[in-house]
KOLRO-983809 format. One line per field, with one value per residue (C-alpha): residue number from 0; residue in three letters; y, z, x. Coordinates in nm, 2 decimals, always signed. Each point is the difference from the previous one (the first is absolute). Layout:
N
seq (NUM | ...)
type (Ala | ...)
py (Y | ...)
pz (Z | ...)
px (X | ...)
//
This chain:
333
seq (0 | 1 | 2 | 3 | 4 | 5 | 6 | 7 | 8 | 9 | 10 | 11 | 12 | 13 | 14 | 15 | 16 | 17 | 18 | 19 | 20 | 21 | 22 | 23 | 24 | 25 | 26 | 27 | 28 | 29 | 30 | 31 | 32 | 33 | 34 | 35 | 36 | 37 | 38 | 39 | 40 | 41 | 42 | 43 | 44 | 45 | 46 | 47 | 48 | 49 | 50 | 51 | 52 | 53 | 54 | 55 | 56 | 57 | 58 | 59 | 60 | 61 | 62 | 63 | 64 | 65 | 66 | 67 | 68 | 69 | 70 | 71 | 72 | 73 | 74 | 75 | 76 | 77 | 78 | 79 | 80 | 81 | 82 | 83 | 84 | 85 | 86 | 87 | 88 | 89 | 90 | 91 | 92 | 93 | 94 | 95 | 96 | 97 | 98 | 99 | 100 | 101 | 102 | 103 | 104 | 105 | 106 | 107 | 108 | 109 | 110 | 111 | 112 | 113 | 114 | 115 | 116 | 117 | 118 | 119 | 120 | 121 | 122 | 123 | 124 | 125 | 126 | 127 | 128 | 129 | 130 | 131 | 132 | 133 | 134 | 135 | 136 | 137 | 138 | 139 | 140 | 141 | 142 | 143 | 144 | 145 | 146 | 147 | 148 | 149 | 150 | 151 | 152 | 153 | 154 | 155 | 156 | 157 | 158 | 159 | 160 | 161 | 162 | 163 | 164 | 165 | 166 | 167 | 168 | 169 | 170 | 171 | 172 | 173 | 174 | 175 | 176 | 177 | 178 | 179 | 180 | 181 | 182 | 183 | 184 | 185 | 186 | 187 | 188 | 189 | 190 | 191 | 192 | 193 | 194 | 195 | 196 | 197 | 198 | 199 | 200 | 201 | 202 | 203 | 204 | 205 | 206 | 207 | 208 | 209 | 210 | 211 | 212 | 213 | 214 | 215 | 216 | 217 | 218 | 219 | 220 | 221 | 222 | 223 | 224 | 225 | 226 | 227 | 228 | 229 | 230 | 231 | 232 | 233 | 234 | 235 | 236 | 237 | 238 | 239 | 240 | 241 | 242 | 243 | 244 | 245 | 246 | 247 | 248 | 249 | 250 | 251 | 252 | 253 | 254 | 255 | 256 | 257 | 258 | 259 | 260 | 261 | 262 | 263 | 264 | 265 | 266 | 267 | 268 | 269 | 270 | 271 | 272 | 273 | 274 | 275 | 276 | 277 | 278 | 279 | 280 | 281 | 282 | 283 | 284 | 285 | 286 | 287 | 288 | 289 | 290 | 291 | 292 | 293 | 294 | 295 | 296 | 297 | 298 | 299 | 300 | 301 | 302 | 303 | 304 | 305 | 306 | 307 | 308 | 309 | 310 | 311 | 312 | 313 | 314 | 315 | 316 | 317 | 318 | 319 | 320 | 321 | 322 | 323 | 324 | 325 | 326 | 327 | 328 | 329 | 330 | 331 | 332)
type (Met | Ser | Arg | Val | Thr | Ile | Gly | Gly | Leu | Ala | Asp | Gln | Leu | Gly | Leu | Ser | Lys | Ala | Ser | Val | Ser | Tyr | Ala | Leu | Asn | Gly | Gln | Pro | Gly | Val | Ser | Asp | Glu | Thr | Arg | Arg | Arg | Val | Leu | Glu | Leu | Ala | Thr | Ser | Leu | Gly | Trp | His | Pro | Ser | Ser | Ser | Ala | Arg | Ala | Leu | Ser | Arg | Ser | Arg | Thr | Asp | Ala | Ile | Gly | Ile | Val | Leu | Arg | Arg | Asp | Pro | Glu | Leu | Leu | Gly | Ser | Glu | Pro | Tyr | Tyr | Met | Ser | Leu | Leu | Ala | Gly | Val | Glu | Ser | Val | Leu | Ala | Glu | Thr | Gly | Lys | Ser | Leu | Leu | Leu | Arg | Met | Val | Gly | Ala | Ser | Thr | Arg | Asp | Glu | Val | Ala | Thr | Tyr | Arg | Arg | Trp | Ser | Ala | Glu | Gly | Arg | Val | Asp | Gly | Val | Met | Leu | Phe | Asp | Leu | Val | Asp | Gly | Asp | Glu | Arg | Pro | Pro | Leu | Leu | Asp | Glu | Leu | Gly | Met | Ala | Tyr | Val | Val | His | Gly | Ala | Asn | Pro | Glu | Val | Ala | Pro | Gly | Arg | Val | Leu | Thr | Tyr | Asp | Ile | Val | His | Asp | Thr | Gln | Leu | Ile | Val | Asp | His | Leu | Ala | Ser | Leu | Gly | His | His | Arg | Ile | Leu | His | Ile | Ala | Gly | Pro | Ala | Glu | Phe | Val | His | Glu | Ala | Asn | Arg | Arg | Glu | Val | Leu | Asp | Glu | Leu | Gly | Ala | Arg | Ala | Gly | Ile | Arg | Ala | Thr | His | Arg | His | Asn | Asp | Tyr | Ser | Met | Glu | Ala | Gly | Glu | Ser | Ala | Ala | Leu | Ala | Glu | Leu | Gly | Ala | Asp | Ala | Gly | Ile | Thr | Ala | Ile | Val | Thr | Ser | Ser | Asp | Leu | Leu | Ala | Leu | Gly | Ala | Ser | Ala | Ala | Leu | Arg | Ser | Leu | Gly | Arg | Ser | Asp | Val | Ala | Val | Val | Ser | Trp | Asp | Asp | Ser | Leu | Leu | Cys | Arg | Ile | Val | Ser | Pro | Ala | Ile | Thr | Ala | Leu | Asp | Arg | Phe | Pro | Glu | Glu | Gln | Gly | Ala | Arg | Ser | Thr | Arg | Val | Leu | Leu | Glu | Val | Leu | Leu | Gly | Leu | Gly | Pro | Thr | Glu | Thr | Leu | Ala | Arg | Pro | Ser | Glu | Leu | Val | Val | Arg | Arg | Thr | Ser | Val | Ala | Ile)
py (-0.78 | -0.02 | +0.29 | +0.31 | +0.01 | +0.27 | -0.25 | -0.12 | +0.34 | +0.05 | -0.29 | +0.05 | +0.36 | -0.15 | +0.27 | -0.01 | -0.07 | +0.32 | +0.17 | -0.15 | +0.09 | +0.35 | +0.08 | -0.16 | +0.20 | +0.33 | -0.01 | +0.21 | -0.25 | -0.10 | +0.19 | +0.10 | -0.20 | -0.32 | +0.13 | +0.06 | -0.42 | -0.12 | +0.11 | -0.06 | -0.41 | +0.10 | +0.12 | -0.26 | -0.30 | +0.17 | +0.03 | +0.21 | +0.08 | -0.10 | +0.21 | -0.14 | +0.09 | +0.32 | +0.09 | -0.14 | +0.19 | +0.35 | -0.14 | +0.04 | +0.21 | +0.01 | -0.09 | -0.26 | -0.08 | -0.11 | -0.08 | -0.03 | -0.09 | +0.14 | +0.30 | +0.38 | +0.09 | -0.32 | -0.02 | +0.23 | -0.25 | -0.26 | -0.05 | -0.28 | +0.12 | +0.34 | -0.20 | -0.19 | +0.28 | +0.22 | -0.31 | +0.07 | +0.32 | -0.05 | -0.23 | +0.23 | +0.32 | -0.19 | -0.03 | +0.28 | -0.11 | +0.08 | -0.21 | +0.08 | -0.12 | -0.02 | -0.09 | -0.18 | -0.13 | -0.32 | +0.02 | -0.31 | +0.16 | +0.34 | -0.17 | -0.18 | +0.35 | +0.13 | -0.24 | +0.07 | +0.36 | -0.05 | -0.18 | +0.22 | +0.30 | -0.11 | +0.09 | -0.23 | -0.25 | -0.32 | -0.05 | -0.15 | -0.26 | -0.02 | -0.31 | -0.20 | -0.19 | -0.32 | -0.02 | +0.40 | +0.20 | +0.19 | -0.19 | -0.14 | +0.37 | +0.15 | -0.28 | +0.11 | +0.32 | -0.02 | +0.15 | -0.09 | -0.10 | -0.15 | -0.17 | +0.01 | -0.25 | -0.27 | -0.33 | -0.01 | -0.17 | +0.20 | +0.23 | -0.15 | +0.23 | +0.31 | -0.11 | +0.11 | -0.26 | -0.04 | -0.38 | -0.05 | -0.30 | +0.15 | +0.33 | -0.26 | -0.29 | +0.34 | +0.08 | -0.33 | -0.14 | +0.36 | -0.06 | -0.34 | +0.05 | +0.24 | -0.28 | +0.09 | -0.23 | +0.17 | +0.30 | +0.31 | +0.05 | +0.36 | +0.01 | +0.27 | -0.04 | -0.39 | +0.05 | +0.08 | -0.30 | +0.07 | -0.02 | -0.29 | -0.15 | +0.13 | -0.15 | -0.31 | -0.05 | +0.15 | -0.26 | -0.35 | +0.19 | +0.02 | -0.30 | -0.19 | +0.23 | -0.07 | +0.34 | +0.07 | +0.33 | +0.16 | +0.27 | +0.30 | +0.19 | +0.40 | +0.24 | +0.17 | +0.27 | +0.03 | +0.00 | -0.32 | -0.14 | +0.09 | -0.05 | -0.36 | -0.06 | +0.12 | -0.28 | -0.28 | +0.04 | +0.03 | -0.31 | -0.21 | +0.04 | -0.31 | +0.26 | +0.12 | +0.17 | +0.22 | -0.06 | +0.38 | +0.02 | +0.35 | +0.21 | +0.23 | -0.31 | -0.04 | +0.31 | -0.04 | -0.35 | +0.14 | +0.28 | -0.21 | -0.26 | +0.39 | +0.02 | -0.32 | +0.05 | -0.38 | +0.06 | -0.46 | +0.05 | +0.00 | +0.22 | -0.08 | +0.24 | -0.13 | +0.37 | +0.18 | +0.42 | +0.28 | -0.09 | -0.34 | +0.17 | +0.30 | -0.16 | -0.10 | -0.29 | -0.03 | -0.25 | -0.32 | +0.00 | -0.16 | +0.31 | -0.10 | +0.32 | +0.13 | +0.28 | -0.17 | -0.23 | +0.29 | +0.11 | -0.43 | +0.01 | +0.32 | -0.13 | -0.28 | +0.17 | +0.26 | -0.34 | -0.13 | +0.38 | -0.09 | -0.28 | -0.20 | -0.35 | -0.15 | +0.08 | -0.22 | +0.20 | -0.17 | +0.30 | +0.09 | -0.31 | +0.16 | +0.07 | -0.04 | +0.30 | -0.11 | +0.28 | -0.03 | -0.17 | -0.28 | -0.18 | -0.31 | -0.24)
pz (-5.42 | +0.33 | +0.09 | +0.24 | +0.34 | +0.23 | +0.25 | -0.26 | +0.01 | +0.39 | +0.05 | -0.20 | +0.14 | +0.42 | -0.04 | +0.10 | -0.26 | +0.12 | -0.02 | -0.34 | -0.13 | +0.13 | -0.24 | -0.27 | +0.03 | +0.05 | +0.37 | +0.30 | +0.27 | -0.15 | -0.05 | -0.36 | +0.03 | +0.10 | -0.32 | -0.22 | +0.13 | -0.04 | -0.39 | -0.17 | +0.11 | -0.09 | -0.34 | -0.07 | +0.11 | -0.25 | +0.29 | -0.09 | +0.22 | -0.11 | -0.06 | +0.25 | +0.31 | -0.13 | +0.02 | +0.36 | +0.04 | -0.12 | +0.21 | +0.32 | +0.32 | +0.18 | +0.30 | +0.27 | +0.26 | +0.31 | +0.28 | +0.34 | +0.22 | +0.31 | +0.22 | -0.22 | +0.39 | +0.12 | -0.38 | +0.14 | +0.34 | -0.20 | -0.13 | -0.22 | -0.21 | -0.04 | -0.05 | -0.27 | -0.16 | +0.02 | -0.20 | -0.24 | -0.13 | -0.05 | -0.26 | -0.15 | +0.05 | -0.26 | -0.23 | -0.02 | +0.12 | +0.29 | +0.27 | +0.12 | +0.32 | +0.18 | +0.38 | +0.04 | +0.40 | +0.03 | -0.30 | -0.24 | -0.21 | -0.01 | -0.14 | -0.27 | -0.15 | +0.04 | -0.26 | -0.20 | +0.01 | -0.13 | -0.29 | -0.10 | +0.06 | -0.17 | +0.27 | +0.07 | -0.20 | +0.21 | +0.37 | +0.28 | +0.25 | +0.39 | +0.20 | -0.14 | +0.16 | -0.06 | -0.28 | -0.12 | -0.21 | -0.15 | -0.19 | -0.26 | +0.01 | -0.07 | -0.32 | -0.09 | -0.04 | -0.21 | +0.33 | +0.03 | +0.33 | +0.20 | +0.36 | +0.24 | +0.24 | -0.11 | -0.12 | -0.32 | -0.15 | +0.07 | -0.34 | -0.16 | -0.09 | +0.16 | +0.43 | +0.16 | +0.32 | +0.36 | +0.11 | +0.29 | +0.08 | -0.02 | +0.22 | +0.24 | -0.01 | +0.16 | +0.29 | +0.09 | -0.01 | +0.20 | +0.30 | -0.01 | +0.03 | +0.32 | +0.20 | -0.08 | -0.06 | +0.07 | -0.23 | -0.05 | -0.39 | +0.00 | -0.41 | -0.23 | -0.14 | -0.01 | -0.35 | -0.14 | -0.18 | +0.11 | +0.40 | -0.10 | -0.16 | +0.27 | +0.25 | -0.15 | -0.04 | +0.31 | +0.14 | -0.19 | +0.02 | +0.40 | +0.03 | -0.13 | +0.24 | +0.31 | -0.05 | +0.09 | -0.13 | +0.12 | -0.25 | +0.04 | -0.31 | -0.02 | -0.17 | -0.05 | +0.25 | +0.27 | +0.27 | -0.14 | +0.08 | +0.34 | +0.12 | -0.17 | +0.18 | +0.33 | -0.05 | -0.10 | +0.23 | +0.27 | -0.12 | -0.01 | +0.17 | -0.17 | -0.30 | -0.04 | -0.35 | -0.21 | -0.37 | -0.14 | -0.41 | -0.02 | +0.25 | +0.11 | +0.13 | +0.19 | +0.14 | +0.15 | +0.12 | +0.15 | +0.17 | +0.17 | +0.13 | +0.16 | +0.17 | +0.13 | +0.09 | -0.22 | -0.12 | -0.04 | -0.31 | -0.35 | -0.27 | -0.35 | -0.30 | -0.35 | -0.12 | +0.09 | -0.01 | +0.14 | +0.33 | +0.07 | +0.01 | +0.25 | +0.18 | +0.40 | -0.03 | -0.38 | -0.14 | -0.18 | -0.37 | -0.37 | -0.23 | -0.30 | -0.20 | -0.10 | -0.16 | -0.29 | +0.00 | -0.15 | -0.25 | -0.12 | -0.01 | -0.20 | -0.23 | -0.03 | -0.11 | -0.21 | -0.21 | +0.01 | -0.13 | -0.30 | -0.08 | +0.09 | +0.09 | +0.37 | +0.29 | +0.28 | +0.26 | +0.35 | +0.22 | +0.17 | +0.30 | +0.34 | +0.25 | +0.40 | +0.20 | +0.40 | +0.19 | +0.40 | -0.05 | -0.06 | +0.37 | +0.07 | +0.30)
px (+0.60 | -0.13 | -0.27 | +0.19 | -0.25 | +0.12 | +0.07 | +0.24 | +0.13 | -0.01 | +0.23 | +0.27 | +0.02 | -0.05 | -0.33 | -0.35 | -0.27 | -0.13 | +0.29 | +0.05 | -0.36 | +0.02 | +0.32 | -0.20 | -0.27 | +0.16 | -0.17 | +0.19 | +0.12 | +0.39 | +0.27 | +0.15 | +0.28 | -0.24 | -0.22 | +0.30 | +0.15 | -0.36 | -0.09 | +0.29 | -0.01 | -0.33 | +0.05 | +0.27 | -0.22 | -0.21 | -0.33 | -0.32 | -0.28 | -0.29 | -0.30 | -0.23 | +0.24 | +0.02 | -0.37 | -0.03 | +0.31 | -0.21 | -0.35 | +0.22 | -0.12 | +0.37 | -0.12 | -0.09 | -0.19 | -0.01 | -0.33 | +0.08 | -0.27 | +0.17 | -0.11 | +0.12 | +0.09 | +0.20 | +0.21 | +0.26 | +0.08 | +0.06 | +0.38 | -0.06 | -0.22 | +0.16 | +0.40 | -0.18 | -0.25 | +0.41 | +0.15 | -0.35 | +0.07 | +0.39 | -0.06 | -0.32 | +0.20 | +0.33 | -0.29 | -0.16 | -0.31 | -0.29 | -0.12 | -0.41 | -0.05 | -0.34 | -0.06 | -0.35 | -0.01 | -0.12 | -0.23 | +0.01 | -0.28 | +0.13 | +0.33 | -0.20 | -0.14 | +0.27 | +0.15 | -0.31 | +0.06 | +0.34 | -0.09 | -0.28 | +0.17 | +0.31 | +0.22 | +0.30 | +0.18 | -0.04 | -0.01 | +0.21 | -0.21 | +0.09 | -0.23 | -0.13 | -0.30 | -0.10 | -0.27 | +0.16 | -0.23 | +0.28 | +0.19 | -0.32 | -0.11 | +0.28 | +0.04 | -0.35 | +0.08 | +0.36 | +0.17 | +0.37 | +0.08 | +0.23 | -0.02 | +0.25 | +0.09 | -0.20 | +0.06 | +0.01 | -0.29 | -0.18 | +0.11 | +0.23 | +0.29 | -0.12 | +0.10 | +0.31 | -0.08 | +0.19 | +0.15 | -0.26 | +0.20 | +0.31 | -0.06 | -0.25 | +0.33 | +0.22 | -0.19 | -0.11 | +0.38 | +0.09 | -0.29 | +0.08 | +0.38 | -0.09 | -0.21 | -0.37 | -0.26 | -0.30 | -0.07 | -0.29 | -0.04 | -0.18 | -0.06 | -0.21 | -0.33 | -0.08 | -0.14 | +0.30 | +0.14 | +0.42 | -0.19 | -0.16 | +0.34 | +0.24 | -0.28 | +0.01 | +0.39 | +0.07 | -0.19 | +0.14 | +0.34 | +0.02 | -0.10 | +0.28 | +0.21 | -0.26 | -0.16 | -0.33 | -0.17 | -0.33 | -0.12 | -0.18 | -0.11 | -0.03 | -0.05 | +0.41 | +0.01 | +0.18 | -0.25 | -0.09 | +0.28 | +0.06 | -0.39 | +0.08 | +0.27 | -0.11 | -0.27 | +0.19 | +0.25 | -0.28 | -0.16 | +0.33 | +0.30 | +0.19 | +0.02 | +0.36 | +0.03 | -0.23 | +0.00 | -0.12 | -0.13 | +0.10 | +0.26 | -0.27 | -0.15 | +0.29 | +0.05 | -0.37 | +0.13 | +0.35 | -0.27 | -0.16 | +0.26 | +0.17 | -0.35 | +0.01 | +0.35 | +0.09 | +0.39 | -0.02 | -0.25 | +0.21 | -0.17 | +0.08 | -0.15 | -0.07 | +0.03 | +0.32 | +0.03 | +0.10 | -0.17 | +0.10 | +0.35 | -0.07 | -0.25 | +0.15 | +0.03 | +0.06 | -0.13 | +0.06 | -0.11 | -0.02 | +0.11 | -0.20 | +0.15 | -0.33 | +0.17 | +0.18 | -0.34 | -0.18 | +0.26 | -0.05 | -0.35 | -0.01 | +0.23 | -0.23 | -0.32 | +0.20 | +0.14 | -0.36 | -0.09 | +0.28 | -0.17 | +0.34 | -0.15 | -0.04 | +0.27 | +0.00 | +0.13 | +0.18 | +0.07 | +0.28 | +0.04 | -0.03 | +0.30 | -0.13 | +0.21 | -0.01 | -0.01 | -0.02 | -0.38 | +0.11 | +0.04 | +0.13 | -0.17)
//
């Protein structure tokens, strides 16, 4: 008879591996009915928990940590992260776990120091990483510290089994096809910090797919503030009259670009944001944007981390495909 595994039980019951583990180990996070179904099947198949798994469970703090390199005063103005954190909390609330959140400005040194302190004090069971850079020191540091982690929005090879990754080609193709259908050939790409891997990837793929569609992009890297989007749009539109569309890496950058267009009296320039939010819907004119479902993806990243903590094996998770929401800034030429 083959060995009964948590994964096998989950497949038979149509449940997540984390839910099965909670049920088997008497942890909160599942209903009484779900716990009964899991235990009945496990008993019938002769499943027995390992002593190492029980020991690991007893040593838990029941908290996960997130360190964001963001100014604490600005976090509330970033709808993407607010939605993502809502998704994280929704899963943690179901499982009786808590979130320890720290914001450290732009300092990598302060972020690394936070992980070292958390490890030394035993404050969290694992952490979630964002905004990877080339040669990022955080994954090897966490491996050295023996701290579990997952990476949100990165290539699978960064941390096999511990990544939620977006399909950047799919996302970029949606934008390129849309702008090409509107007749645009010269665009301004207002991006986030150049050192972020996801920004470098967006730039590379936008150039490649744009060239196939006869679109040439000018790239400008900034922080993610509305002020940065406005100043970049004003400068580049003033320097290049041939630009007919603006693509931004965030909703706040898109709001800034739209403000610049209003101040210039320009209604002939299209705007597309890589992130959607309530801000894109209520501003006038409403901004075309990619809905990347941040709340759902925050929840999925959290489930991946919980499965890593439960020792349930590698999990490669591709984020739900983004959808382009077309609004009034989709201006044709």
